[in-house]
C-alpha positions as CSV (number, residue, x, y, z in Angstrom):
1,M,0.0,0.0,0.0
2,I,1.1,3.5,-0.8
3,A,0.0,6.4,1.5
4,T,0.4,10.0,0.2
5,L,1.9,12.2,3.0
6,P,1.2,15.8,3.6
7,A,3.9,17.9,1.8
8,P,4.4,21.3,0.2
9,P,3.3,21.7,-3.4
10,H,6.8,21.0,-4.9
11,L,7.1,17.7,-3.0
12,A,5.4,14.4,-3.7
13,A,5.8,12.4,-0.5
14,F,4.8,8.7,0.0
15,R,5.0,6.0,2.6
16,F,5.3,2.4,1.1
17,D,3.8,-0.2,3.4
18,G,3.9,-4.0,2.8
19,S,3.8,-5.4,-0.7
20,L,2.7,-3.1,-3.6
21,T,0.2,-3.6,-6.3
22,G,-0.3,-2.1,-9.7
23,E,-3.0,0.1,-8.2
24,D,-0.5,1.5,-5.6
25,F,1.8,2.6,-8.5
26,H,-1.2,4.2,-10.2
27,V,-1.9,6.2,-7.0
28,C,1.7,7.3,-6.8
29,G,2.0,8.3,-10.5
30,A,-1.2,10.2,-10.3
31,E,0.0,12.2,-7.3
32,V,3.3,13.0,-9.1
33,E,1.4,14.1,-12.3
34,R,-0.9,16.3,-10.2
35,R,2.0,18.1,-8.7
36,L,3.8,18.4,-12.1
37,A,0.7,20.0,-13.6
38,T,1.5,23.2,-11.7
39,R,5.3,23.0,-11.5
40,A,8.1,22.3,-14.0
41,R,10.0,20.3,-11.4
42,I,9.2,18.6,-8.1
43,N,11.1,16.6,-5.4
44,L,10.2,13.1,-4.1
45,F,10.2,11.7,-0.6
46,C,9.8,7.8,-0.4
47,D,9.6,6.2,3.0
48,M,10.3,2.6,2.2
49,S,11.2,1.5,5.7
50,R,8.1,-0.8,5.9
51,H,8.1,-1.8,2.3
52,D,8.0,-5.6,1.7
53,G,8.5,-5.7,-2.1
54,A,6.5,-5.7,-5.4
55,T,6.1,-8.1,-8.2
56,L,8.2,-7.7,-11.3
57,E,5.1,-6.5,-13.2
58,E,4.5,-3.6,-10.9
59,V,8.2,-2.6,-10.8
60,S,8.5,-2.6,-14.6
61,A,5.3,-0.5,-14.9
62,D,6.8,2.0,-12.4
63,I,10.1,2.1,-14.3
64,R,8.3,2.7,-17.6
65,A,6.2,5.5,-16.1
66,A,9.3,7.1,-14.6
67,F,11.1,7.5,-18.0
68,G,8.7,10.3,-18.9
69,R,9.5,12.2,-15.7
70,F,13.3,12.0,-15.6
71,G,14.0,15.6,-16.2
72,K,11.2,16.8,-13.9
73,I,12.6,15.4,-10.6
74,G,14.9,17.7,-8.6
75,R,15.6,15.6,-5.5
76,C,14.6,12.2,-4.4
77,A,14.9,11.1,-0.8
78,V,14.6,7.4,-0.1
79,V,14.2,6.2,3.6
80,T,15.0,2.6,4.0
81,Q,16.4,0.0,6.4
82,R,17.2,-2.4,3.6
83,P,20.8,-2.4,2.3
84,W,19.8,-3.6,-1.1
85,V,17.6,-0.5,-1.6
86,A,20.6,1.8,-0.7
87,A,22.7,-0.3,-3.1
88,I,20.6,0.7,-6.1
89,D,21.4,4.4,-5.4
90,D,24.0,4.3,-8.1
91,A,21.5,2.9,-10.6
92,G,19.0,5.5,-9.6
93,K,21.6,8.2,-10.2
94,A,22.3,6.8,-13.6
95,M,18.5,6.8,-14.4
96,L,18.0,10.3,-13.0
97,P,21.1,12.1,-14.0
98,H,19.5,15.6,-13.4
99,A,18.3,14.7,-9.9
100,E,19.9,14.5,-6.6
101,L,19.2,11.1,-5.2
102,R,20.0,10.2,-1.5
103,C,19.2,7.2,0.7
104,F,18.6,7.7,4.4
105,D,18.4,5.3,7.2
106,A,15.0,4.7,8.8
107,G,16.1,6.7,11.8
108,E,16.8,9.7,9.6
109,R,13.3,10.2,8.4
110,E,12.9,13.8,9.5
111,I,16.3,14.7,8.0
112,A,15.2,13.1,4.7
113,M,12.0,14.9,4.7
114,A,13.7,18.3,5.4
115,W,16.2,17.6,2.6
116,A,13.4,16.7,0.2
117,S,11.3,19.7,1.2
118,E,13.8,22.2,0.0
119,A,12.7,23.8,-3.3
120,P,13.8,21.9,-6.4
121,P,17.0,23.2,-8.0
């Protein structure tokens, strides 16, 4: 399940709980598009500290949708306690070359939110 978190207009903030479905990715994508409708660039905050995973179908759909937004993301903060998520940081930087991507430990949630809440560059 994806929960949309309260955030300033230039930030799409989400908490990922449990396993994700295709509908969850649709909710996330719709929120990003809603914010991009009024701004050229936005930041992302993704709390994945309680995320259990997703099927390959959902992940591939999310990656395909993300390709159209690459130049529109300023910063992306990912909160996680899973080392493998932090390990994909380099891949994320390659996929989002115009964005700042940082992974934060689950105990640094407030720091991550503050960093992501700064206006996009």
